[in-house]
N, C-alpha and C positions, 0 to 999 in steps of 0.2 A: 457755152450752150450744152456741151456734153454733160457737165456736172448737173445742170438744171434738169436735163432729161432723166436723170437718175433719182431726182427727188420723188417723194411719194405724192401722188401716184406715178409710178414709173411710166415714162413715155410722154409726160405731160407737155413738153416743149418740142415734140417731134414736128418736122416740117411736112410730113406726109403720113398717110395711113401705113404704108409699107415700112417707113422708118420707125413709127410708133410700135408696130408689132414686133419688129426685129429687136428693138431696144428691150422690150419685155422678154423676148426669148433669150436674150443674152444674160438675163438674170436667173435663168433656170440652171439647176445643177447640170454639169456637163454629162453626167451619166443618165440624164432623162431619156427614156426610150423615144426614138423617132425625132430627136431634137435636130440632128444634122439634116435629115430629110425635110423637116418642116422649114428650117432656115433656107434650104435650097429652093423650095417652092416659093417662099415669100420673096426671096432675092431674085430668082431667075424666071419664075413663072407666075407672077401675081396676076398677069393679064388672063391666063387660063383659069386661075382660081376665081377671079372676079366674074368671068363669063360662065363659070361652072362647067367648063369643058373637061370633065374628069377623065374621059377616055384618052384625050391627047395628053393630059397631065400624067396619066399612068404610063403612057408610051414614052414620054420624054424623061421621066424620072425612073422608069423601070420598076415602079411599085405595083404590087398586086392590089386588087380592090380592097381586100381585107387590111392591107398595110396602109392604104390611103385613108381608111376609116380611122385608124389610130392617129394619123397625122392631122386629120380634120378635127378630131377630138381635142388635140393639143391646140390647134388654131382657135377653136371655139372657147378655149379657156382664157384666151387673151382678151384684153379690153380695148376695143377700137376707139373709144372716146374716154380716155382716162380723166380729162378735165371735168367731165359731167358730174363726177362724184363730189366736186368741191363747189359747185354752183348752187 
């Protein structure tokens, strides 16, 4: 399953949205700015992200609003439905 998940488009065989986005993040260069913080949010705080509770998200991750904007830009660059491109 892990090999299939890396086929193009990356994340195609993920079992959840969270797993799909994390698989895609794992393909980014390790030096990508805000990568670790983005992974932390998707792994530990996806419920806060889904409910758009940004204030609590900033408190729990100790991110400033400007930093969270960078993280959100990275999240928005991911494809939540990678299989849609092949249908």
